[in-house]
C-alpha positions as CSV (number, residue, x, y, z in Angstrom):
1,M,22.6,-34.3,19.9
2,N,22.6,-29.9,19.7
3,T,21.7,-28.1,22.7
4,T,20.8,-24.7,21.4
5,H,21.5,-21.6,24.2
6,T,19.2,-18.3,23.6
7,N,20.4,-15.3,24.8
8,H,17.8,-12.9,25.8
9,A,18.8,-9.2,26.1
10,P,18.4,-7.6,29.6
11,E,15.4,-5.8,30.2
12,P,15.2,-1.7,30.0
13,K,15.5,-0.6,33.4
14,L,13.4,2.5,33.8
15,A,14.9,5.1,35.8
16,Q,17.9,4.3,33.9
17,T,16.1,5.1,30.3
18,L,14.4,8.0,31.9
19,L,17.7,9.2,33.0
20,A,19.0,8.6,29.8
21,D,16.7,10.4,28.4
22,M,17.1,13.5,29.9
23,R,21.0,13.6,29.2
24,G,20.3,13.1,25.4
25,G,18.2,15.4,23.6
26,D,17.2,18.8,23.2
27,F,13.9,18.9,24.5
28,R,13.0,22.2,23.2
29,R,14.5,21.4,19.1
30,T,12.8,18.5,19.7
31,L,9.4,19.2,20.9
32,R,9.1,21.9,18.4
33,R,9.9,19.7,15.0
34,D,7.2,17.1,16.5
35,W,4.7,19.8,16.7
36,N,5.5,20.9,13.3
37,E,5.3,17.4,11.8
38,L,2.0,17.1,14.1
39,K,0.5,20.2,12.3
40,A,1.9,19.7,9.1
41,F,0.4,15.6,8.9
42,Y,-3.1,16.2,10.3
43,L,-3.9,19.8,9.4
44,D,-3.9,20.7,5.0
45,E,-2.7,23.3,3.7
46,A,-5.8,25.2,3.6
47,R,-6.4,24.7,7.0
48,Q,-2.5,26.6,8.1
49,E,-3.3,29.3,5.8
50,R,-6.1,30.1,7.7
51,L,-4.3,29.6,10.8
52,Q,-1.7,32.3,9.8
53,Q,-4.5,34.9,9.5
54,M,-5.9,34.2,13.5
55,G,-5.0,36.2,16.5
56,K,-2.4,33.8,18.8
57,F,-5.3,32.8,21.2
58,K,-7.5,31.7,18.5
59,R,-5.0,30.3,16.3
60,W,-3.8,27.9,19.9
61,F,-8.1,27.2,20.0
62,F,-8.4,26.0,16.7
63,V,-5.2,24.2,15.8
64,M,-6.4,22.0,19.2
65,W,-9.5,21.4,18.0
66,W,-8.5,20.5,14.8
67,L,-5.8,18.3,15.8
68,L,-8.2,16.1,18.4
69,K,-10.9,16.3,15.8
70,N,-8.6,14.9,13.2
71,L,-7.4,12.3,15.5
72,F,-10.6,11.1,16.2
73,F,-11.7,10.1,12.8
74,K,-8.5,8.7,11.9
75,L,-9.2,5.6,14.8
76,T,-10.8,2.9,14.2
77,P,-14.8,3.1,14.9
78,V,-14.6,0.7,18.6
79,R,-11.1,3.0,19.6
80,R,-13.4,5.9,18.8
81,L,-15.7,5.0,21.0
82,L,-13.2,3.9,23.5
83,L,-11.5,7.8,23.1
84,A,-14.8,9.3,23.7
85,L,-15.7,7.1,26.4
86,S,-12.5,8.4,28.3
87,F,-13.1,12.1,27.7
88,I,-16.5,11.6,29.6
89,F,-15.3,9.8,32.4
90,L,-11.7,12.4,32.7
91,L,-14.4,15.2,32.3
92,S,-17.4,14.3,34.4
93,S,-14.9,13.8,37.6
94,H,-18.0,11.5,39.4
95,T,-17.1,9.5,42.1
96,V,-18.8,6.2,41.8
97,T,-19.2,4.7,44.7
98,F,-20.4,0.4,45.4
99,S,-21.7,-0.7,48.8
100,E,-23.0,-4.5,49.7
101,G,-23.2,-5.2,53.9
102,N,-21.1,-3.2,55.4
103,V,-18.0,-3.2,52.8
104,Y,-17.4,0.3,50.9
105,F,-15.6,1.0,47.4
106,S,-15.5,3.7,45.9
107,N,-14.1,5.4,42.3
108,D,-13.2,8.4,41.0
109,T,-14.0,8.3,37.2
110,K,-10.9,10.4,36.0
111,G,-9.2,7.2,36.8
112,I,-11.2,4.9,34.6
113,G,-11.1,7.7,31.8
114,F,-7.0,7.4,32.4
115,V,-6.9,4.1,32.0
116,I,-9.1,3.7,29.0
117,L,-6.8,6.3,27.4
118,L,-4.0,4.1,28.0
119,F,-4.9,1.5,26.8
120,I,-6.0,3.2,23.0
121,L,-2.2,4.1,23.3
122,M,-1.1,1.1,23.7
123,L,-3.1,-0.4,20.6
124,E,-2.1,2.6,18.4
125,L,1.7,1.9,19.3
126,K,1.7,-1.5,18.2
127,D,0.1,-0.9,15.3
128,K,2.9,1.7,14.3
129,L,5.3,-0.9,15.9
130,L,4.5,-3.5,13.6
131,A,4.3,-1.3,10.7
132,Q,7.4,0.1,11.4
133,S,8.9,-3.6,11.2
134,E,7.4,-4.6,8.3
135,L,8.8,-1.4,6.2
136,E,12.1,-1.8,8.1
137,A,12.1,-5.5,6.2
138,G,11.2,-3.3,2.6
139,R,14.5,-1.1,3.2
140,S,16.5,-4.2,4.5
141,V,15.6,-5.5,1.0
142,Q,16.1,-2.3,-0.9
143,R,19.6,-1.4,0.3
144,A,20.6,-5.5,-0.8
145,L,19.2,-4.6,-4.0
146,M,21.5,-1.3,-4.1
147,P,24.8,-1.6,-5.4
148,K,27.4,-2.3,-3.0
149,S,29.8,0.2,-3.7
150,T,30.7,3.0,-6.2
151,P,31.9,1.2,-9.6
152,H,35.1,1.5,-10.7
153,V,35.3,2.3,-14.8
154,P,38.2,3.0,-16.0
155,G,38.9,6.3,-17.4
156,W,35.7,7.9,-14.9
157,E,34.7,8.4,-11.5
158,L,31.4,8.0,-10.5
159,W,29.5,8.3,-7.1
160,L,25.7,7.3,-6.5
161,T,23.8,8.0,-3.6
162,T,20.0,8.0,-2.9
163,R,18.6,8.5,1.0
164,P,14.9,8.4,1.2
165,A,12.2,10.3,2.8
166,N,11.2,7.4,4.7
167,E,11.6,4.1,6.1
168,V,11.4,3.1,2.0
169,G,12.0,5.0,-1.0
170,G,10.6,5.8,-4.5
171,D,14.2,6.7,-5.8
172,L,16.0,4.1,-7.9
173,V,20.0,4.4,-8.0
174,D,21.7,1.5,-9.9
175,Y,24.5,0.4,-11.7
176,L,24.6,-2.3,-14.0
177,E,27.4,-4.5,-15.7
178,L,26.9,-5.0,-19.6
179,G,29.6,-6.4,-20.6
180,K,32.6,-5.9,-23.3
181,N,33.3,-2.8,-20.5
182,R,29.7,-1.7,-21.5
183,V,28.2,0.1,-18.4
184,G,24.8,1.6,-17.5
185,V,23.5,4.1,-14.6
186,A,20.4,4.5,-13.5
187,L,18.4,7.1,-11.8
188,G,14.5,7.3,-11.6
189,D,12.0,8.8,-9.6
190,V,8.3,6.8,-8.5
191,A,5.6,9.8,-8.3
192,G,5.0,9.7,-4.7
193,K,6.4,8.2,-1.5
194,G,6.3,5.4,0.6
195,L,5.7,1.8,0.3
196,K,3.9,2.3,-3.1
197,A,6.5,4.0,-4.6
198,A,8.9,1.4,-3.4
199,L,7.5,-1.5,-4.9
200,L,6.8,0.1,-8.6
201,M,10.8,1.2,-8.2
202,V,11.9,-2.4,-7.2
203,K,9.7,-3.3,-10.6
204,L,11.1,-1.0,-12.5
205,Q,15.0,-2.1,-11.5
206,A,14.1,-5.4,-12.5
207,T,12.6,-4.9,-15.7
208,L,15.6,-2.4,-16.3
209,R,17.6,-5.0,-15.2
210,A,16.9,-7.9,-17.4
211,L,16.3,-5.7,-20.7
212,A,19.2,-3.1,-21.0
213,A,22.4,-5.7,-22.2
214,D,19.8,-6.9,-25.2
215,F,19.3,-3.1,-26.0
216,S,21.5,-0.9,-28.3
217,S,19.1,1.6,-28.6
218,L,18.1,3.5,-25.8
219,A,15.1,4.9,-27.3
220,E,13.9,1.3,-28.3
221,L,14.9,0.8,-24.6
222,G,12.6,3.4,-23.5
223,K,10.0,2.2,-25.2
224,K,10.1,-1.3,-24.1
225,L,10.0,0.0,-20.6
226,N,6.8,2.4,-21.0
227,A,5.0,-0.4,-22.5
228,I,5.9,-2.8,-20.1
229,L,4.9,-0.9,-16.9
230,R,1.6,1.2,-19.0
231,R,0.5,-3.0,-19.4
232,D,1.5,-4.0,-15.3
233,G,1.8,-0.6,-13.7
234,L,-0.8,1.1,-11.5
235,P,-3.2,4.0,-12.6
236,D,-2.4,7.4,-12.2
237,S,1.4,6.3,-11.7
238,F,4.5,7.2,-13.7
239,I,8.1,7.0,-13.0
240,S,11.2,9.7,-14.5
241,L,14.2,8.3,-15.3
242,V,17.5,9.1,-16.4
243,Y,19.3,5.9,-17.6
244,L,22.6,5.8,-19.2
245,E,25.6,4.2,-21.1
246,L,29.3,4.8,-21.1
247,Q,32.2,2.1,-21.8
248,A,36.0,2.5,-20.4
249,D,38.1,4.8,-22.1
250,S,36.0,6.4,-23.6
251,S,34.5,10.0,-23.3
252,R,31.2,8.9,-24.7
253,V,27.8,9.1,-22.9
254,R,24.8,7.4,-24.8
255,L,21.6,9.1,-22.6
256,L,17.8,8.2,-22.0
257,N,15.9,11.0,-20.2
258,A,12.0,10.1,-19.8
259,G,10.1,12.9,-18.1
260,H,13.2,13.3,-15.7
261,L,15.0,16.5,-14.6
262,P,17.7,17.4,-17.7
263,P,21.1,16.2,-16.6
264,L,23.7,19.3,-16.0
265,I,26.9,19.3,-17.4
266,L,29.9,21.0,-15.3
267,K,33.1,22.9,-17.0
268,G,35.0,24.0,-14.9
269,H,32.9,27.4,-12.9
270,K,30.3,26.7,-15.9
271,F,27.7,24.6,-16.2
272,D,24.9,23.8,-19.2
273,E,21.7,21.6,-18.7
274,M,21.4,18.8,-21.3
275,P,17.8,19.2,-23.5
276,H,14.7,17.7,-22.1
277,G,13.4,14.5,-23.1
278,A,10.5,12.6,-23.7
279,A,7.8,11.5,-21.3
280,A,8.0,9.7,-18.4
281,L,7.5,6.0,-18.1
282,G,3.6,5.2,-17.8
283,V,1.9,8.2,-18.5
284,L,1.3,8.0,-22.3
285,A,0.8,4.3,-24.9
286,E,2.7,5.7,-27.6
287,T,5.9,8.5,-27.0
288,N,8.8,8.8,-29.1
289,F,11.9,8.4,-26.5
290,V,15.3,10.0,-28.1
291,E,18.8,8.9,-27.1
292,Q,20.7,11.6,-26.0
293,E,24.7,12.1,-26.7
294,I,27.5,13.9,-25.1
295,D,31.4,13.5,-25.1
296,L,32.9,14.4,-21.5
297,Q,36.4,16.5,-21.9
298,R,38.7,15.7,-19.2
299,N,37.5,17.2,-15.7
300,E,33.9,17.9,-16.7
301,V,31.2,16.0,-15.1
302,L,28.0,14.9,-15.5
303,L,25.2,15.8,-12.6
304,V,21.6,13.7,-12.7
305,Y,19.9,14.7,-9.7
306,S,16.3,13.8,-8.4
307,D,14.0,16.8,-7.5
308,G,14.4,15.9,-3.7
309,V,17.6,17.9,-4.2
310,T,15.9,21.4,-5.4
311,E,12.9,20.8,-3.0
312,A,14.1,20.0,-0.2
313,R,12.6,22.1,2.5
314,N,14.1,24.0,5.9
315,E,11.6,24.4,8.8
316,A,9.9,28.0,7.5
317,G,9.2,25.9,4.6
318,E,11.1,27.5,1.9
319,F,12.9,25.4,-1.2
320,F,16.1,24.8,-1.6
321,G,15.7,25.5,-5.2
322,E,17.1,25.7,-8.6
323,Q,18.7,29.2,-7.2
324,R,20.8,28.0,-4.7
325,L,22.0,24.9,-7.0
326,A,23.3,26.9,-9.7
327,T,25.1,29.3,-7.1
328,L,26.9,25.8,-5.6
329,L,27.7,24.5,-8.8
330,P,30.7,26.6,-10.0
331,T,32.1,26.5,-6.6
332,L,32.4,22.4,-6.9
333,A,35.3,22.6,-9.7
334,G,38.3,20.8,-9.3
335,L,36.4,18.3,-6.9
336,S,36.5,14.7,-7.5
337,A,33.2,12.9,-8.3
338,T,33.1,11.3,-4.4
339,E,33.7,15.2,-3.0
340,T,31.2,16.7,-5.1
341,G,28.5,14.5,-4.1
342,V,29.2,14.8,-0.5
343,R,29.4,18.9,-1.1
344,I,26.0,19.1,-2.5
345,L,24.5,16.9,0.1
346,V,26.5,18.8,3.2
347,E,25.0,22.3,2.0
348,I,21.6,20.6,1.4
349,D,21.6,19.1,5.0
350,R,22.9,22.5,6.1
351,F,19.6,24.2,4.5
352,V,17.4,22.4,5.8
353,G,18.3,21.8,9.2
354,D,16.4,20.4,11.8
355,A,13.5,20.2,9.0
356,R,12.2,16.3,7.7
357,A,12.6,15.4,4.6
358,H,9.6,15.7,2.6
359,D,10.7,13.8,-0.9
360,D,13.5,11.3,-1.7
361,L,16.6,12.5,-2.9
362,S,19.2,11.0,-5.0
363,L,22.4,11.8,-6.7
364,V,24.4,10.3,-9.3
365,V,27.7,12.1,-10.1
366,L,29.9,11.4,-13.1
367,K,33.8,12.5,-14.4
368,R,35.7,12.4,-17.0
369,V,39.0,11.7,-15.6
370,A,41.4,10.3,-18.5
């Protein structure tokens, strides 16, 4: 007979938790970031533009009113009624007295309003934690599907990375071993963010892994992928993709670009942009995909990136942009593939600062070293 012992983690102490919270963070910076995220979530661009034209006092009044109004309409019907009731109790400030014989009991309605408000908060937190748990499970699946380590190909240095803006991402970075020293690398970007984009990304990855080894023509591969995504995809959804193939100890790179940003070729302190490709996958029923081919010389680098690189934003709402990237690229001459990718991420993080990520960010760096 087997006996199983279950170890339960000790419950956190309230006082210790609050003390750790007081010691642990930059409150001003955290509150400013949370406040900006709150406004970005609840207020559309038109209202944010109107706020910029108001005086300080008027702006504060409208921000609070619009935030409360949007919060109210995003609640479920029952919770909306409870919220309205809690406000009535909190603002009425009446005392209700009950009597039975010689026993008197009085209750301030502010306390009732506070309890109702706390109950709504607990319900909303419960929903958030359940959703977060499901998204974290999805994130674990995504991580399991990604390459476990940087692939090693004789004659080449490769570095791959992807960083989702939320718990799950819509960018695909994948590495395929196709046999006979044939290697495939993919970087895809599903339109949108969140769970919908993540599910479409997984479908693209599974379809690409199933088909890539069977196609010698990348143009025909693109045509087949497009037909499948048109058949099984969602309305108004599309995916941009750069898929490239190389062989060990060969300078030749074959490439398919379906609606993605043109990859960049870094040659010392200069860089060139590859030609644009066809339409993104899932947009048109009939699309003429073109297979591109390049020969990379020793120490030349092919950089494939998602728009999360150039569209990374700081707290002021400024984009990192193509110009900053173009200024950065000449400084990367002589670096390894890993150093190149890490340096780009460091510069983006320095620019973004404490601002929250707005889009998934992915990079593939391919350097010829033989």
